[in-house]
C-alpha positions as CSV (number, residue, x, y, z in Angstrom):
1,M,7.3,1.3,15.4
2,P,3.5,1.6,15.4
3,T,1.8,-1.5,16.6
4,P,-1.6,-3.1,16.0
5,L,-4.5,-2.1,18.2
6,P,-4.4,-3.8,21.6
7,S,-7.1,-6.1,22.8
8,G,-8.9,-5.9,26.2
9,D,-11.6,-3.9,27.9
10,E,-10.1,-0.5,26.9
11,V,-8.8,0.5,23.5
12,D,-6.5,3.6,23.3
13,E,-7.7,5.0,20.0
14,S,-6.6,8.3,18.6
15,V,-8.3,10.8,16.3
16,L,-6.7,13.4,14.0
17,Q,-8.0,16.9,14.4
18,I,-7.3,19.2,11.4
19,W,-8.0,22.9,11.1
20,G,-8.1,23.6,7.3
21,K,-7.5,26.5,5.0
22,T,-3.8,26.8,5.9
23,R,-1.3,27.2,3.1
24,L,1.5,24.6,3.2
25,S,5.1,25.2,2.3
26,G,8.5,23.5,2.5
27,H,10.0,20.2,1.7
28,V,8.8,16.6,2.4
29,T,11.1,13.6,2.7
30,I,9.4,10.6,1.1
31,S,9.7,7.3,2.9
32,G,10.5,3.9,1.5
33,A,7.7,2.2,-0.5
34,K,5.3,0.2,1.7
35,N,4.3,-2.2,-1.0
36,S,8.0,-2.9,-1.9
37,A,9.1,-3.3,1.7
38,L,6.4,-5.9,2.5
39,A,7.2,-8.1,-0.6
40,I,10.9,-7.8,-0.1
41,M,10.7,-8.7,3.5
42,A,8.9,-11.9,2.4
43,G,11.5,-12.4,-0.3
44,A,14.2,-12.5,2.4
45,L,12.9,-15.9,3.3
46,L,14.5,-17.2,0.1
47,C,17.9,-16.5,1.4
48,P,19.6,-18.6,4.1
49,E,22.1,-15.8,4.9
50,D,21.9,-12.3,6.3
51,C,19.9,-9.6,4.4
52,R,20.1,-5.9,5.1
53,L,17.2,-3.8,3.9
54,R,17.6,0.0,3.9
55,N,14.9,2.7,3.6
56,V,12.3,0.5,5.4
57,P,9.4,2.7,6.5
58,S,8.1,2.5,10.1
59,L,4.5,1.4,9.6
60,V,2.0,-0.9,11.2
61,D,2.0,-3.2,8.2
62,V,5.8,-3.5,8.3
63,G,5.5,-4.3,12.0
64,R,2.9,-7.0,11.3
65,M,5.0,-8.6,8.6
66,S,8.0,-8.5,11.0
67,E,5.8,-10.4,13.5
68,I,4.8,-13.0,10.9
69,L,8.5,-13.6,9.9
70,A,9.5,-13.8,13.6
71,A,6.8,-16.4,14.1
72,L,8.3,-18.5,11.3
73,G,11.7,-18.4,13.1
74,V,13.3,-15.5,11.2
75,K,15.6,-13.2,13.2
76,L,15.0,-9.5,12.7
77,Q,16.8,-6.5,14.0
78,R,15.7,-2.9,13.4
79,N,17.9,0.2,13.6
80,G,16.1,3.3,12.3
81,N,15.1,2.6,8.7
82,I,17.6,-0.3,8.4
83,L,16.2,-3.8,8.9
84,D,18.5,-6.8,9.2
85,I,16.9,-10.2,8.5
86,N,18.3,-13.7,9.0
87,A,16.2,-16.5,7.7
88,S,18.8,-19.2,8.0
89,Q,16.7,-21.2,10.5
90,I,13.0,-21.3,9.5
91,S,11.4,-23.3,12.3
92,Q,7.7,-23.2,11.1
93,S,6.1,-23.7,7.8
94,Q,2.8,-22.3,9.0
95,A,2.1,-18.5,9.3
96,P,0.0,-17.7,12.4
97,Y,-3.7,-16.9,11.6
98,E,-4.0,-14.1,14.0
99,L,-1.3,-12.1,12.2
100,V,-2.1,-13.1,8.7
101,S,-5.7,-12.2,9.1
102,Q,-4.7,-8.5,9.6
103,L,-2.4,-8.2,6.6
104,R,-3.1,-8.9,2.9
105,A,0.6,-8.9,2.0
106,S,1.2,-11.8,4.4
107,F,0.3,-14.2,1.6
108,F,3.6,-13.2,0.0
109,V,5.4,-15.7,2.3
110,M,3.7,-18.6,0.5
111,G,6.1,-18.6,-2.6
112,P,9.4,-18.3,-0.7
113,M,8.4,-20.8,2.0
114,L,7.3,-23.3,-0.7
115,A,10.6,-22.7,-2.6
116,R,12.8,-23.1,0.5
117,L,11.0,-25.8,2.5
118,G,8.8,-27.6,-0.1
119,V,5.8,-27.0,2.2
120,A,3.8,-23.9,3.3
121,R,0.6,-23.4,5.2
122,V,-0.8,-19.8,5.0
123,P,-4.2,-18.7,6.2
124,L,-6.2,-16.7,3.7
125,P,-5.2,-13.1,4.3
126,G,-6.9,-10.0,5.5
127,G,-6.2,-6.3,5.0
128,C,-8.4,-3.4,3.8
129,A,-11.9,-4.4,2.9
130,I,-11.7,-2.9,-0.6
131,G,-12.5,-5.9,-2.7
132,A,-12.4,-9.7,-3.0
133,R,-8.7,-10.0,-4.2
134,P,-8.8,-13.8,-4.5
135,V,-5.7,-15.9,-4.3
136,D,-6.7,-18.2,-7.2
137,L,-4.1,-16.7,-9.5
138,H,-1.3,-17.5,-7.0
139,V,-2.7,-21.0,-6.4
140,R,-3.0,-21.9,-10.1
141,G,0.5,-20.7,-10.8
142,L,2.0,-22.7,-8.0
143,Q,0.1,-25.8,-9.2
144,Q,1.6,-25.3,-12.7
145,M,5.0,-25.3,-11.0
146,G,4.4,-28.7,-9.5
147,A,2.8,-27.9,-6.2
148,D,-0.2,-29.7,-4.7
149,V,-2.4,-27.0,-3.2
150,Q,-5.4,-27.4,-1.1
151,I,-7.6,-24.9,0.7
152,D,-9.1,-26.3,3.9
153,R,-11.1,-24.3,6.5
154,G,-9.5,-21.0,5.4
155,V,-5.9,-22.3,5.2
156,V,-3.9,-22.7,2.0
157,L,-1.7,-25.8,2.2
158,A,0.9,-26.3,-0.5
159,R,3.5,-29.0,-1.0
160,T,6.0,-29.7,-3.8
161,R,5.5,-33.1,-5.5
162,Q,9.2,-33.4,-6.1
163,Q,12.2,-32.0,-4.1
164,R,11.8,-28.6,-5.7
165,L,9.3,-26.6,-7.7
166,T,9.8,-26.9,-11.5
167,G,9.8,-24.1,-14.1
168,A,6.6,-23.5,-16.0
169,K,5.0,-21.2,-18.5
170,I,2.3,-19.3,-16.7
171,Y,-0.3,-16.9,-18.1
172,L,-2.0,-14.7,-15.6
173,D,-5.7,-14.0,-16.4
174,Y,-5.1,-10.5,-14.8
175,P,-1.8,-8.7,-14.2
176,S,-2.1,-9.1,-10.4
177,V,0.8,-7.6,-8.5
178,G,0.5,-10.2,-5.7
179,A,0.4,-13.2,-8.0
180,T,3.3,-11.9,-10.1
181,E,5.4,-11.4,-7.0
182,T,4.5,-14.7,-5.3
183,L,5.3,-16.7,-8.5
184,M,8.4,-14.8,-9.3
185,M,9.8,-15.5,-5.8
186,A,8.8,-19.1,-6.0
187,A,10.5,-19.5,-9.4
188,T,13.9,-18.1,-8.2
189,L,14.8,-21.5,-6.6
190,A,12.8,-23.8,-9.0
191,D,14.3,-26.2,-11.4
192,G,14.4,-24.8,-14.9
193,E,12.9,-21.7,-16.5
194,T,9.6,-20.0,-15.5
195,I,7.9,-17.6,-17.9
196,L,5.2,-15.3,-16.4
197,E,3.0,-13.8,-19.1
198,N,0.6,-10.9,-18.6
199,A,2.7,-10.1,-15.5
200,A,2.2,-7.0,-13.4
201,Q,4.5,-4.1,-14.4
202,E,4.4,-2.0,-11.2
203,P,7.6,-0.4,-9.9
204,E,7.3,-2.5,-6.8
205,V,7.5,-5.7,-8.9
206,V,10.7,-4.4,-10.4
207,D,12.0,-3.5,-7.0
208,L,11.4,-7.1,-5.7
209,A,13.1,-8.5,-8.9
210,N,16.1,-6.3,-8.3
211,F,16.3,-7.4,-4.7
212,C,16.2,-11.0,-5.7
213,R,18.8,-10.3,-8.4
214,S,21.0,-8.8,-5.7
215,M,20.9,-12.2,-4.0
216,G,21.9,-14.0,-7.2
217,A,18.5,-14.8,-8.7
218,Q,18.3,-14.8,-12.5
219,I,15.4,-12.7,-13.5
220,R,14.8,-10.6,-16.6
221,G,11.9,-8.7,-18.1
222,A,10.6,-7.2,-14.8
223,G,8.7,-4.1,-15.6
224,T,7.4,-5.6,-18.8
225,N,4.4,-8.0,-19.2
226,T,6.7,-11.0,-19.6
227,I,9.1,-12.0,-16.8
228,I,11.6,-14.9,-17.3
229,I,13.1,-16.5,-14.2
230,N,15.8,-19.2,-14.4
231,G,16.0,-21.0,-11.1
232,V,19.2,-21.2,-9.1
233,P,20.2,-23.7,-6.4
234,K,20.7,-21.0,-3.7
235,L,20.7,-17.3,-3.0
236,H,23.2,-15.3,-1.1
237,S,23.5,-12.3,1.3
238,T,22.6,-8.8,0.2
239,D,22.4,-5.2,1.3
240,Y,19.5,-3.5,-0.5
241,N,17.9,-0.1,-0.7
242,I,14.1,0.0,-1.1
243,I,12.6,2.5,-3.6
244,P,10.7,5.6,-2.4
245,D,7.0,5.4,-2.1
246,R,5.3,6.7,-5.2
247,I,1.9,6.7,-3.5
248,E,3.1,8.8,-0.5
249,A,4.7,11.2,-3.0
250,G,1.5,11.4,-5.0
251,T,-0.5,12.0,-1.8
252,F,1.6,15.0,-0.9
253,L,1.5,16.4,-4.4
254,V,-2.3,16.2,-4.3
255,A,-2.3,17.9,-0.9
256,G,-0.3,20.7,-2.4
257,A,-2.8,21.1,-5.2
258,A,-5.8,21.0,-2.9
259,T,-4.5,23.7,-0.6
260,Y,-3.0,25.9,-3.3
261,S,0.4,25.3,-1.8
262,E,3.9,25.1,-3.3
263,I,5.8,22.2,-1.8
264,S,8.8,20.1,-2.8
265,L,9.5,16.4,-2.2
266,S,12.4,14.0,-2.5
267,P,13.6,11.4,-3.0
268,I,11.3,10.4,-5.8
269,I,11.6,8.4,-9.1
270,P,9.8,10.6,-11.6
271,D,8.9,7.8,-14.0
272,H,6.9,6.1,-11.2
273,L,4.7,9.2,-10.9
274,T,4.0,9.8,-14.7
275,P,0.2,9.1,-14.5
276,V,-0.2,11.1,-11.3
277,I,1.7,14.1,-12.7
278,A,-0.3,14.0,-16.0
279,K,-3.6,14.2,-14.0
280,L,-2.3,17.0,-11.7
281,E,-1.3,19.0,-14.7
282,A,-4.8,18.4,-16.2
283,T,-6.2,20.1,-13.1
284,G,-4.0,23.1,-13.6
285,A,-1.1,22.4,-11.4
286,K,2.5,22.6,-12.6
287,I,5.3,20.1,-11.7
288,V,8.9,21.3,-11.8
289,M,11.9,19.0,-11.5
290,D,14.5,20.7,-9.2
291,A,16.8,17.7,-9.3
292,P,16.7,14.2,-10.8
293,D,15.1,12.9,-7.6
294,R,13.3,16.1,-6.4
295,M,10.1,17.7,-7.6
296,R,8.0,20.7,-6.7
297,I,4.3,21.3,-7.3
298,I,3.2,24.8,-8.2
299,P,-0.6,25.0,-7.8
300,G,-2.8,26.5,-10.5
301,S,-5.1,29.5,-9.9
302,S,-8.1,27.1,-9.8
303,I,-8.7,23.4,-9.9
304,R,-9.9,22.2,-13.2
305,P,-12.1,19.0,-13.6
306,T,-10.6,15.9,-15.2
307,D,-11.8,12.3,-15.7
308,I,-9.8,9.4,-14.1
309,E,-9.9,5.7,-14.8
310,T,-7.8,3.4,-12.5
311,L,-5.8,0.8,-14.3
312,P,-2.8,-1.5,-13.7
313,Y,0.5,0.2,-14.1
314,P,1.5,2.1,-16.1
315,G,-2.1,3.3,-15.9
316,F,-3.5,5.6,-13.2
317,P,-3.0,3.8,-9.8
318,T,-6.0,2.7,-7.8
319,D,-4.1,3.7,-4.7
320,M,-4.4,7.4,-5.8
321,Q,-8.1,7.4,-6.7
322,A,-9.4,8.5,-3.3
323,Q,-6.9,11.3,-3.0
324,F,-7.8,12.7,-6.4
325,M,-11.5,12.5,-5.6
326,A,-10.9,14.7,-2.6
327,L,-9.1,17.2,-4.9
328,L,-11.8,17.1,-7.6
329,T,-14.5,17.9,-5.1
330,L,-13.2,21.5,-5.2
331,S,-12.8,21.7,-9.0
332,E,-14.7,24.2,-11.2
333,G,-16.8,21.6,-13.0
334,S,-17.7,17.9,-13.1
335,S,-15.3,14.9,-13.2
336,V,-16.0,11.2,-13.7
337,I,-13.9,8.7,-11.7
338,T,-14.0,5.1,-12.9
339,E,-12.7,2.4,-10.5
340,T,-11.8,-0.7,-12.5
341,V,-9.3,-2.4,-10.1
342,F,-11.2,-3.0,-6.9
343,E,-15.0,-3.3,-6.7
344,N,-15.4,-1.9,-3.2
345,R,-13.2,1.2,-3.3
346,L,-15.6,4.1,-3.3
347,R,-16.6,3.9,0.4
348,H,-14.9,7.3,1.1
349,V,-17.7,9.0,-1.0
350,A,-20.0,9.0,2.0
351,E,-17.4,10.6,4.3
352,L,-16.5,13.3,1.7
353,S,-20.2,14.0,1.3
354,R,-20.4,14.7,5.0
355,M,-17.9,17.5,4.4
356,G,-20.2,19.0,1.6
357,A,-18.8,17.2,-1.5
358,D,-21.3,16.6,-4.3
359,I,-20.6,13.1,-5.5
360,R,-23.0,10.6,-7.1
361,V,-22.0,6.9,-7.4
362,K,-23.3,4.6,-10.1
363,G,-21.7,1.2,-9.9
364,N,-18.0,1.6,-10.3
365,L,-18.4,5.3,-11.4
366,A,-18.3,8.4,-9.2
367,I,-19.6,11.6,-10.7
368,V,-17.9,14.5,-8.8
369,R,-19.4,17.9,-9.2
370,G,-17.1,20.6,-7.8
371,V,-18.3,22.7,-4.9
372,P,-17.0,26.2,-3.8
373,F,-15.8,24.9,-0.5
374,L,-15.8,21.9,1.9
375,S,-16.7,22.2,5.6
376,G,-15.0,20.5,8.5
377,A,-16.9,17.5,10.0
378,P,-16.4,14.3,12.0
379,V,-15.5,11.6,9.5
380,V,-14.4,7.9,9.6
381,A,-11.6,6.4,7.5
382,T,-12.8,3.2,5.8
383,D,-9.4,2.0,4.3
384,L,-5.8,3.1,4.0
385,R,-6.1,5.4,0.9
386,A,-9.5,6.7,2.0
387,S,-7.9,8.0,5.2
388,A,-5.4,10.0,3.1
389,A,-8.2,11.4,1.0
390,L,-10.0,12.6,4.2
391,V,-6.7,14.3,5.4
392,I,-6.4,16.1,2.1
393,A,-10.1,17.2,2.2
394,A,-9.7,18.4,5.8
395,L,-6.6,20.4,4.9
396,A,-8.6,22.2,2.2
397,A,-11.8,22.5,4.2
398,E,-13.1,25.4,6.2
399,G,-13.2,24.8,10.0
400,Q,-12.2,21.7,12.0
401,T,-12.4,18.1,10.8
402,T,-12.0,15.1,13.2
403,I,-10.8,11.9,11.5
404,Q,-11.2,8.5,13.3
405,G,-10.1,5.1,12.1
406,L,-6.4,6.1,12.1
407,H,-5.3,2.5,12.3
408,H,-5.8,2.6,8.5
409,L,-3.6,5.6,8.1
410,D,-0.8,4.2,10.2
411,R,-0.7,1.0,8.0
412,G,0.7,3.0,5.1
413,Y,1.9,6.5,5.9
414,E,5.0,7.0,8.0
415,E,4.5,9.9,10.4
416,L,2.1,11.7,8.1
417,E,0.9,14.2,10.6
418,V,4.5,15.1,11.6
419,K,5.4,15.7,8.0
420,L,2.3,17.8,7.5
421,Q,3.1,19.8,10.6
422,Q,6.6,20.5,9.3
423,L,4.8,22.0,6.2
424,G,2.8,24.3,8.4
425,A,-0.5,22.3,8.6
426,N,-2.6,22.9,11.7
427,L,-3.4,19.5,13.1
428,K,-2.9,17.2,16.1
429,R,-3.5,13.6,17.1
430,V,-5.6,13.2,20.2
431,S,-5.8,10.0,22.2
432,I,-9.2,8.9,23.5
433,Q,-10.3,5.9,25.5
434,T,-13.1,3.6,24.1
435,S,-14.6,0.3,25.0
436,P,-15.0,-2.6,22.4
437,T,-18.8,-2.4,22.7
438,E,-18.7,1.3,21.8
439,A,-16.4,0.7,18.9
440,E,-19.2,-0.2,16.6
441,K,-21.2,3.0,17.0
442,P,-20.9,5.6,14.3
443,A,-19.3,8.9,15.4
444,T,-21.7,11.9,15.4
445,S,-19.4,14.4,16.9
446,P,-15.7,14.8,17.8
447,Q,-16.6,14.0,21.4
448,E,-18.2,10.7,20.4
449,A,-15.4,9.5,18.1
450,K,-15.0,5.8,18.6
451,V,-12.6,3.2,17.2
452,K,-13.7,0.8,14.5
453,P,-12.3,-2.7,14.3
454,A,-9.1,-3.0,12.4
455,S,-9.4,-4.6,9.0
């Protein structure tokens, strides 16, 4: 399993070298959904018995969540893509800061810990620097369920006023996935009925609800904007299969469109990819279903421009915005991309521009004017999905591109370069040694590529 960057005098950082303009072909196996796996791993804290999770991707973020659970006293055993979790003996109510600070999804442990123990201490989380993503929705919801919540010196401390949380009617000001999942997990063991209104409808929310139901939770309405949870005294053991990653699938589909390549992928759940497929077809590509869980992209003769606005599900996913921007840099016309979900998620524009893209940013809008070709260049990944966008741009570009900041890529894509090599891509990961003082310097050539601090 990939591990976080080591500390010390020397950092063993790697860069990805990609030689573009190679047609891809073949089949890609899609891994389990990162965002489902992280929430479900936290959800296993609700159960005092064994839980077996299948289709768990091997990712840095999954490794970090495993470390957080282990620090809380959870026993974990990994065998391939199967993860066995036993949370019968939770020895700590406080998640360690040094781990939580690296992973946004670590805050998911708040709800289950509070429901099981009646107390939880969780430092304010980290992750990609793509926006504020405050936890106020989580906190207000837990308070409505009878928790006393304080934030002191960067740590959220929550205690139940009574023995257990109590059901409540909670309206979310914004359909936050994290808040929906935190409150849904907390409500599974609460006294009475909890109603979450304006809840997030993402497939990963549904997957977490199905996981909790497999342990005996009473949840209905997941996948709609109103979720109703009737608390139960205890949850039981389960064996659960995590859904395929719709963002990984979408990334490979866009890579096929950008390189004019016909590739197939499975397993997928077609309904989860509806907005991505619609936009790919708008650019001229064709999507063919070869089986209920297998699809193939047939590229168009050219890339047509199209406008995109990111929205909560079932709208166009913010996690696919950067990849589509890379594709649209090569379109025959101008496109407007509007980012409405995260306020800081256009930082990849500067790196795409280094490759010859013509993009102008105005607030949360990016105006993308298609260019005849992109040119390989040394670039730096600024967050997880930006790293995927740079890989797509590099595959379509002329010449060699060197991508640094791969710790972002490894957070969310399982063996991406291996899967691309199997499709015929010409790329390799090269390890280089850097010192922490050099890590802050911008890279000006492949020889000078340096590591940036993990976010």
